[in-house]
TORPABA-652440 format. One line per 2 residues: number of its first residue (from 0); their letters; for each residue x, y, z of C-alpha. Coordinates in nm, 4 decimals, padded with zeros to 6 digits. Last residue first. Example, Ala and Ser with C-alpha at 12.3 -4.5 7.8 and 13.67 -1.06 7.14 Angstrom:
REM TORPABA-652440
1 = sa = 01.3670 -00.1060 00.7140; 01.2300 -00.4500 00.7800
This chain:
REM TORPABA-652440
408 = ig = 02.5608 -08.3629 -05.8801; 02.8033 -08.5424 -05.5897
406 = dl = 03.0978 -08.5357 -05.7369; 03.0452 -08.1412 -05.7114
404 = em = 02.9710 -08.1437 -05.3551; 03.3460 -08.2742 -05.3172
402 = rv = 03.5014 -08.0551 -05.5682; 03.3312 -07.7690 -05.4234
400 = re = 03.4082 -07.8477 -05.0489; 03.8186 -07.8396 -05.1736
398 = wt = 03.7784 -07.5135 -05.3496; 03.6146 -07.3786 -05.0543
396 = al = 03.8865 -07.4601 -04.7933; 04.1885 -07.3599 -05.0054
394 = na = 04.0656 -07.0510 -05.0813; 03.9867 -06.9422 -04.7381
392 = lf = 04.3429 -07.0718 -04.6057; 04.5755 -06.8847 -04.8429
390 = fr = 04.8294 -07.1083 -05.0303; 05.0764 -06.8802 -05.1693
388 = pp = 05.0263 -06.5659 -04.8684; 04.9727 -06.2156 -05.0052
386 = ky = 05.3093 -06.0719 -05.0963; 05.3145 -05.6957 -04.9256
384 = fi = 05.5274 -05.3998 -04.9564; 05.6822 -05.3835 -05.3342
382 = tq = 05.2847 -05.5283 -05.4279; 05.2128 -05.8218 -05.4999
380 = ap = 04.8372 -05.8846 -05.6127; 04.8461 -06.2550 -05.8025
378 = kr = 04.8129 -06.2464 -06.1587; 04.4871 -06.2831 -06.3312
376 = td = 04.5065 -05.9729 -06.5339; 04.1604 -05.8008 -06.4720
374 = af = 04.1226 -05.8943 -06.1379; 04.4827 -05.8592 -06.0167
372 = yi = 04.4825 -06.1618 -05.7716; 04.4748 -06.1838 -05.4075
370 = ey = 04.5052 -06.4403 -05.1662; 04.7312 -06.6778 -05.3752
368 = ag = 04.5843 -07.0341 -05.4289; 04.9498 -07.1463 -05.6278
366 = ds = 05.1051 -07.2273 -05.9120; 04.9849 -06.8948 -06.1011
364 = ei = 04.8814 -07.0550 -06.3870; 04.7979 -07.3795 -06.1748
362 = fl = 04.5908 -07.1072 -05.9328; 04.3795 -06.9872 -06.2131
360 = qs = 04.2887 -07.3188 -06.3705; 04.0923 -07.4288 -06.1399
358 = md = 03.9545 -07.1067 -06.0386; 03.8180 -07.1299 -06.4301
356 = sf = 03.7503 -07.5457 -06.4273; 03.5201 -07.4231 -06.1211
354 = dq = 03.3366 -07.1595 -06.2838; 03.2758 -07.4239 -06.5372
352 = qa = 03.1595 -07.7148 -06.3292; 02.9321 -07.4675 -06.1207
350 = er = 02.8394 -07.3395 -06.4847; 02.7613 -07.6794 -06.6146
348 = ky = 02.5600 -07.7547 -06.2989; 02.3790 -07.4274 -06.3224
346 = ta = 02.2589 -07.5078 -06.7144; 02.1255 -07.8683 -06.6327
344 = rm = 01.9437 -07.7566 -06.3780; 01.7693 -07.4799 -06.5525
342 = ae = 01.7050 -07.7625 -06.7688; 01.5096 -07.9477 -06.4996
340 = dr = 01.3152 -07.6558 -06.3729; 01.2157 -07.6933 -06.0011
338 = hn = 01.5233 -07.5910 -05.8889; 01.7292 -07.8120 -05.6211
336 = ra = 02.0392 -07.9503 -05.7110; 02.1449 -07.7210 -05.9750
334 = iq = 02.0347 -07.4846 -05.7518; 02.2280 -07.5014 -05.4146
332 = ik = 02.5419 -07.6453 -05.6609; 02.5256 -07.3041 -05.8607
330 = vm = 02.4940 -07.1143 -05.4510; 02.8142 -07.3338 -05.3762
328 = in = 02.9463 -07.1813 -05.6720; 02.9646 -06.8533 -05.5440
326 = ql = 03.1842 -07.0195 -05.2204; 03.4384 -07.0218 -05.4577
324 = tv = 03.4148 -06.7095 -05.6604; 03.4803 -06.5410 -05.3263
322 = wp = 03.7347 -06.8251 -05.2205; 03.9472 -06.6894 -05.5314
320 = wa = 03.9857 -06.2765 -05.3904; 03.9575 -06.0652 -05.6928
318 = ya = 04.1366 -05.7162 -05.6341; 03.9670 -05.3816 -05.6618
316 = th = 03.8345 -05.3077 -05.3317; 03.9175 -05.5526 -05.0875
314 = yg = 04.2713 -05.4806 -05.1015; 04.2611 -05.1503 -05.3356
312 = gh = 04.3938 -04.9847 -05.1138; 04.6938 -05.2061 -05.0629
310 = gi = 05.0117 -04.9867 -05.0509; 05.1374 -05.0623 -04.7088
308 = vk = 05.0461 -04.6691 -04.6144; 04.6890 -04.7105 -04.7907
306 = fv = 04.5833 -04.9970 -04.5543; 04.6848 -04.8210 -04.2517
304 = wy = 04.5078 -04.5189 -04.4482; 04.1764 -04.7316 -04.4382
302 = id = 03.9696 -04.6676 -04.7242; 03.6998 -04.4768 -04.7300
300 = ka = 03.8246 -04.1249 -04.9143; 03.9874 -04.3553 -05.1769
298 = ay = 03.6529 -04.4564 -05.3029; 03.4361 -04.7469 -05.2747
296 = pp = 03.4093 -04.9885 -05.5300; 03.1252 -04.9976 -05.7637
294 = df = 03.0039 -05.2266 -05.7078; 03.2129 -05.4647 -05.4590
292 = ni = 03.3659 -05.7326 -05.4156; 03.4950 -05.8705 -05.7041
290 = lg = 03.4324 -06.2111 -05.8299; 03.6768 -06.4116 -06.0734
288 = ag = 04.0168 -06.3389 -06.2364; 03.9292 -06.2417 -06.5332
286 = rr = 03.5888 -06.0457 -06.4279; 03.2170 -06.0725 -06.2342
284 = vh = 03.1190 -05.8110 -06.0612; 02.8424 -05.6294 -06.2641
282 = kk = 02.7014 -05.8512 -06.5468; 02.7618 -06.1728 -06.3531
280 = ll = 02.6471 -06.0920 -06.0616; 02.3061 -05.9288 -06.1562
278 = eq = 02.2427 -06.2712 -06.3349; 02.3350 -06.4977 -06.0527
276 = mg = 02.0894 -06.2854 -05.8476; 01.8402 -06.3524 -06.0098
274 = va = 01.8900 -06.7252 -06.0524; 01.9488 -06.7441 -05.6720
272 = ee = 01.5336 -06.6707 -05.6367; 01.4199 -06.9967 -05.8236
270 = pt = 01.7157 -07.1375 -05.5769; 01.5077 -07.0014 -05.2475
268 = lf = 01.6751 -06.7670 -05.1406; 01.7742 -06.7430 -04.7077
266 = fl = 02.1049 -06.8945 -04.6132; 02.3039 -06.9957 -04.9675
264 = sh = 02.1298 -06.7027 -05.0923; 02.2090 -06.4170 -04.8144
262 = mi = 02.5658 -06.5616 -04.7881; 02.6083 -06.4866 -05.1846
260 = sa = 02.4668 -06.1432 -05.1994; 02.6905 -06.0244 -04.8649
258 = vt = 02.9931 -06.1868 -04.9894; 02.9002 -05.9661 -05.3153
256 = dv = 02.8044 -05.6155 -05.1964; 02.6368 -05.4553 -05.4630
254 = re = 02.5895 -05.0188 -05.4198; 02.3243 -04.9195 -05.3536
252 = dg = 02.3679 -04.7189 -05.0082; 02.0723 -04.6007 -04.8192
250 = vs = 02.0915 -04.9280 -04.5711; 02.4185 -05.1069 -04.5874
248 = ar = 02.6509 -05.2740 -04.8969; 02.3105 -05.3755 -05.0499
246 = vy = 02.1795 -05.7387 -05.1058; 02.1832 -05.8159 -05.4356
244 = ga = 01.8678 -05.9334 -05.6946; 01.7183 -05.6677 -05.8816
242 = se = 01.4531 -05.6351 -05.5471; 01.7310 -05.5349 -05.3896
240 = yl = 01.7829 -05.7051 -05.0186; 01.9003 -05.4465 -04.7428
238 = dr = 01.5491 -05.3243 -04.6473; 01.4205 -05.6885 -04.7316
236 = la = 01.6334 -05.7884 -04.4009; 01.4151 -05.5914 -04.1804
234 = tr = 01.2088 -05.9705 -04.2547; 01.4036 -06.2357 -04.1508
232 = ae = 01.5986 -05.9897 -03.8592; 01.2257 -05.9681 -03.6725
230 = vf = 01.1990 -06.4021 -03.7172; 01.5114 -06.4069 -03.5910
228 = ra = 01.5240 -06.2016 -03.3267; 01.1833 -06.3747 -03.2125
226 = aa = 01.3510 -06.6661 -03.2202; 01.6369 -06.6360 -03.0560
224 = eq = 01.4784 -06.5469 -02.7375; 01.2367 -06.8118 -02.7557
222 = at = 01.5486 -07.0486 -02.7768; 01.7534 -06.8388 -02.4682
220 = dd = 01.3673 -06.8781 -02.2426; 01.3747 -07.2473 -02.3423
218 = de = 01.7493 -07.3154 -02.2857; 01.7311 -07.6976 -02.2548
216 = nl = 02.0759 -07.7473 -02.4457; 01.9630 -07.8547 -02.7649
214 = la = 01.6792 -07.5537 -02.8058; 01.9185 -07.3229 -02.6828
212 = le = 02.1889 -07.4525 -02.9953; 01.8750 -07.4477 -03.2036
210 = ym = 01.7432 -07.0472 -03.1475; 02.1477 -07.0090 -03.1574
208 = ak = 02.1745 -07.0694 -03.4350; 01.8447 -06.9110 -03.5946
206 = qs = 02.0309 -06.6296 -03.4380; 02.3099 -06.6322 -03.5942
204 = qa = 02.1607 -06.6469 -03.9894; 01.9773 -06.3000 -03.8827
202 = wl = 02.3429 -06.1617 -03.7337; 02.5196 -06.3397 -04.0736
200 = vn = 02.2805 -06.1467 -04.2736; 02.3250 -05.8289 -04.0646
198 = il = 02.6904 -05.8285 -04.1344; 02.7057 -05.8772 -04.4763
196 = gl = 02.4329 -05.5511 -04.5556; 02.5411 -05.2815 -04.3140
194 = kg = 02.3010 -05.0741 -04.1304; 02.5172 -04.8096 -04.0667
192 = gr = 02.9360 -04.7703 -04.0703; 03.1889 -04.8502 -04.2776
190 = li = 03.5851 -04.7732 -04.3406; 03.6806 -05.0315 -04.5829
188 = sd = 04.0413 -05.1980 -04.4939; 03.8684 -05.4507 -04.3158
186 = aw = 03.5949 -05.5843 -04.5752; 03.5912 -05.8553 -04.3229
184 = dn = 03.3476 -05.6705 -04.1246; 03.3785 -05.4094 -03.9035
182 = ts = 03.6384 -05.1899 -03.9762; 03.4948 -04.8722 -03.8531
180 = qp = 03.1999 -04.6264 -03.8814; 03.0002 -04.6993 -03.5901
178 = le = 02.7307 -05.0540 -03.6222; 02.3280 -05.0699 -03.7039
176 = il = 02.2224 -05.4261 -03.6125; 01.8964 -05.4346 -03.7620
174 = gg = 01.5374 -05.5702 -03.6284; 01.4071 -05.2270 -03.6583
172 = ht = 01.7051 -05.1049 -03.4553; 01.9347 -05.3838 -03.3336
170 = py = 02.1148 -05.3484 -02.9446; 02.5029 -05.3771 -02.9969
168 = tr = 02.6615 -05.4054 -02.6807; 02.3587 -05.5506 -02.5161
166 = tf = 02.2854 -05.8428 -02.8198; 02.6743 -05.8890 -02.8213
164 = yr = 02.7640 -05.9560 -02.4931; 02.4500 -06.2152 -02.4303
162 = ya = 02.5691 -06.3780 -02.7275; 02.9113 -06.4513 -02.5648
160 = rl = 02.7955 -06.5663 -02.2437; 02.5606 -06.7739 -02.3879
158 = la = 02.8363 -06.9441 -02.5794; 03.0186 -06.9789 -02.2844
156 = ky = 02.7353 -07.1143 -02.1259; 02.7435 -07.4068 -02.4006
154 = rd = 03.0711 -07.5264 -02.3897; 03.0111 -07.8645 -02.2052
152 = gi = 02.7081 -07.8875 -02.5331; 02.9826 -07.7584 -02.7898
150 = fa = 03.1677 -08.0939 -02.7353; 02.8922 -08.2927 -02.6255
148 = gg = 02.6664 -08.2596 -02.9566; 03.0062 -08.1904 -03.1838
146 = ep = 03.0950 -08.5703 -03.1945; 02.8241 -08.6919 -03.3760
144 = sl = 02.7701 -08.4136 -03.5481; 02.4582 -08.1560 -03.4942
142 = sy = 02.6981 -07.9532 -03.2484; 02.9201 -07.8508 -03.5025
140 = rh = 02.7369 -07.6668 -03.7410; 02.5924 -07.5117 -03.4468
138 = aa = 02.9330 -07.3769 -03.2866; 03.0365 -07.2569 -03.6623
136 = mi = 02.7154 -07.0165 -03.6883; 02.8399 -06.9162 -03.3040
134 = il = 03.1162 -06.8276 -03.3426; 03.0414 -06.6308 -03.6796
132 = pv = 02.7502 -06.4000 -03.4861; 03.0575 -06.3381 -03.2444
130 = td = 03.3402 -06.2600 -03.4517; 03.1573 -05.9850 -03.6933
128 = ra = 03.1521 -05.6552 -03.5159; 03.5174 -05.6901 -03.6862
126 = gn = 03.6491 -05.3544 -03.5367; 04.0957 -05.3508 -03.6209
124 = fd = 04.3126 -05.0711 -03.6012; 04.5108 -05.3252 -03.3653
122 = eg = 04.2102 -05.3146 -03.0947; 03.8644 -05.1870 -03.1668
120 = ty = 03.7160 -05.5359 -03.1516; 03.9551 -05.7341 -02.9605
118 = vp = 04.3195 -05.9247 -03.0068; 04.4318 -06.2103 -02.7763
116 = re = 04.7916 -06.2440 -02.7088; 04.9275 -06.6011 -02.6864
114 = kr = 05.2348 -06.7344 -02.5063; 05.1872 -06.5876 -02.1626
112 = gr = 05.3843 -06.4815 -01.8954; 05.4045 -06.0258 -01.9266
110 = vi = 05.7406 -05.9864 -01.9490; 05.8968 -06.2978 -02.0722
108 = he = 05.6565 -06.4696 -02.3153; 05.4831 -06.1610 -02.3797
106 = il = 05.7284 -05.8479 -02.4621; 06.0480 -06.0892 -02.5078
104 = wf = 05.8751 -06.4008 -02.6880; 05.6546 -06.1121 -02.9074
102 = ap = 06.0188 -05.9241 -02.9919; 06.1805 -06.2186 -03.1007
100 = ra = 05.8414 -06.3219 -03.3231; 05.8139 -06.0163 -03.4919
98 = lw = 06.1311 -05.8666 -03.4806; 06.2069 -05.9858 -03.8472
96 = rl = 05.9171 -05.8272 -04.0237; 06.0335 -05.4330 -03.9143
94 = gp = 06.2204 -05.3599 -04.2478; 05.8682 -05.3174 -04.3969
92 = vl = 05.5641 -05.2775 -04.1521; 05.3707 -05.5780 -04.1866
90 = kl = 05.4983 -05.8192 -03.9939; 05.5692 -05.5637 -03.7011
88 = ll = 05.1209 -05.5000 -03.6927; 05.1403 -05.9226 -03.6726
86 = ye = 05.2942 -05.9503 -03.3595; 05.3055 -06.3686 -03.3581
84 = re = 05.1804 -06.5582 -03.0838; 04.8771 -06.4608 -03.2591
82 = vr = 04.4902 -06.4500 -03.1123; 04.2331 -06.3333 -03.3380
80 = lp = 03.8821 -06.1547 -03.3286; 03.8744 -06.1955 -02.9539
78 = la = 03.5434 -06.2636 -02.7514; 03.3851 -06.0848 -02.5562
76 = ge = 03.1865 -06.2058 -02.2858; 03.2108 -05.9518 -02.0065
74 = qt = 03.4363 -06.1610 -01.8211; 03.6725 -06.1856 -02.1328
72 = qh = 03.6883 -06.4958 -02.3529; 04.0548 -06.5431 -02.4059
70 = rl = 04.0210 -06.9738 -02.3069; 03.7355 -06.9582 -02.5550
68 = it = 03.8847 -06.8529 -02.9013; 04.1304 -07.1028 -02.8284
66 = vf = 03.9187 -07.3838 -02.7652; 03.7346 -07.3466 -03.0544
64 = td = 04.0329 -07.3517 -03.2009; 04.1195 -07.6792 -03.1248
62 = ef = 03.7690 -07.7900 -03.1197; 03.7930 -07.6632 -03.4976
60 = aq = 04.1744 -07.8379 -03.5868; 04.0130 -08.1654 -03.4166
58 = pl = 03.7093 -08.1980 -03.6579; 03.9148 -08.2528 -03.9422
56 = ed = 03.7178 -08.3765 -04.2414; 03.3722 -08.2457 -04.1870
54 = iy = 03.3897 -07.9925 -03.9588; 03.7564 -07.8880 -04.1249
52 = yn = 03.6241 -07.8028 -04.4641; 03.3844 -07.5408 -04.5729
50 = ls = 03.2375 -07.4634 -04.2381; 03.5680 -07.4915 -04.0400
48 = ah = 03.7243 -07.2620 -04.3219; 03.5075 -06.9952 -04.2841
46 = va = 03.5048 -07.0092 -03.8799; 03.8782 -07.0528 -03.9252
44 = dr = 03.8837 -06.7238 -04.1191; 03.6644 -06.5110 -03.9165
42 = vw = 03.8304 -06.6459 -03.5858; 04.1708 -06.5639 -03.6566
40 = vq = 04.4638 -06.7851 -03.5265; 04.7776 -06.6512 -03.5539
38 = ny = 05.1159 -06.8121 -03.6215; 05.1248 -06.7282 -03.9831
36 = ya = 04.9217 -06.3931 -04.1130; 05.2168 -06.2275 -04.2473
34 = ds = 05.3653 -06.4876 -04.4451; 05.7420 -06.5802 -04.3910
32 = pd = 05.6307 -06.8821 -04.1249; 05.4159 -07.0164 -04.4288
30 = at = 05.0804 -07.2401 -04.3053; 04.8315 -06.9750 -04.3819
28 = pm = 04.5592 -06.8420 -04.2485; 04.5665 -07.0127 -03.9184
26 = ig = 04.3275 -07.3218 -03.7255; 04.4144 -07.3869 -03.3943
24 = fa = 04.6665 -07.3487 -03.1143; 04.6839 -07.7135 -02.9044
22 = kk = 04.7698 -07.8485 -03.2893; 04.8543 -07.6670 -03.5467
20 = fh = 04.6353 -07.6363 -03.8218; 04.7111 -07.4650 -04.1687
18 = ne = 04.9562 -07.7991 -04.2363; 04.6501 -07.9975 -04.2407
16 = lq = 04.5110 -07.7879 -04.4875; 04.8577 -07.7738 -04.6714
14 = ar = 04.8389 -08.1459 -04.7550; 04.3919 -08.0964 -04.8710
12 = fr = 04.5721 -07.8532 -05.0807; 04.8569 -08.0733 -05.2467
10 = ls = 04.6615 -08.3751 -05.2494; 04.3713 -08.1511 -05.4532
8 = ld = 04.5392 -07.9609 -05.6512; 04.7340 -08.2254 -05.7873
6 = ts = 04.4435 -08.4142 -05.8677; 04.2900 -08.0751 -06.0586
4 = dr = 04.5580 -08.0382 -06.2926; 04.9340 -07.9377 -06.3081
2 = ln = 05.0847 -07.7585 -06.0034; 05.4161 -07.7422 -05.9732
0 = m = 05.6279 -07.8752 -05.7055
């Protein structure tokens, strides 16, 4: 079925979001068995989609995902960055994709006697130091729902073990986490280290979430610890926040980190402060297909060799990811609702509607909500070695959240 208008998009996207959930397993980045990310639960993708959609609209999907992640928690408290039922690495190698399922069955089911394979930080070419902060944020959000309080309360000790593992493994320096050179966050095609912008924005917000979770579970010692860490981290973020109106990619690196800036705005800025950031993002990272992730882009030497091999050196540096632009519309909606100035509220309501219309048109033109697009041509960014998912989870969940929020302003 071709996508014709926003009504078509909503009907198709909501159906797709149901298909992205596999019962007793969790939320997958794609529902298409031919895609590389099928039959996998990624904490990062599942948390983002849950915060935007599943916790409110299909809570069972979040619960099953959460249980799957905790099922593979290590004795030390570490959580997997993903759990797979087919080998991702084989899917990414041209000519070997057909082996992903039978090889998994032979090695994992028959030899190792398990139906799932957890992948942890440092394995399969992936750093992913954002796993624990993200899961804490999602757990806190769900704990506030009528059905979520008891569910999260029953699993609070496992969350606390993950929290203790993370704070022990990644101590702060001056209130911020400093990481080794690796693929540390969602932009995992880029080797980066130091005090990174996005990781530390998420870290600060997760401390606030942990404080409230600890209070709900009558854990006063952890509540006091998390509150102190939050105050320290929130203060230290000034080293990452450029007064011109954006979050730096890292301390000492002046490049604009679009996602870090958006999340920082959603979590910590007033509507009046957020306006300045919006003006800067329009100037520096707006392209034909939406917002790009960094300005200036990272150099070729910073790209992880694995992505160069599959012809996607520009995966996070050159392409537009629609969910990023859609998430930024949520900032504009906050301004439209809460700015002190009536004219500014009207301006940002109009901008939010226009941006949403443009993203909807992008999906209609391409007859899908592809993972990545060429930033200037608005075409899906497909190469001979990689086919981006046609209905990518993050795009669907964020588009639907924006649609619902726009109805309320």
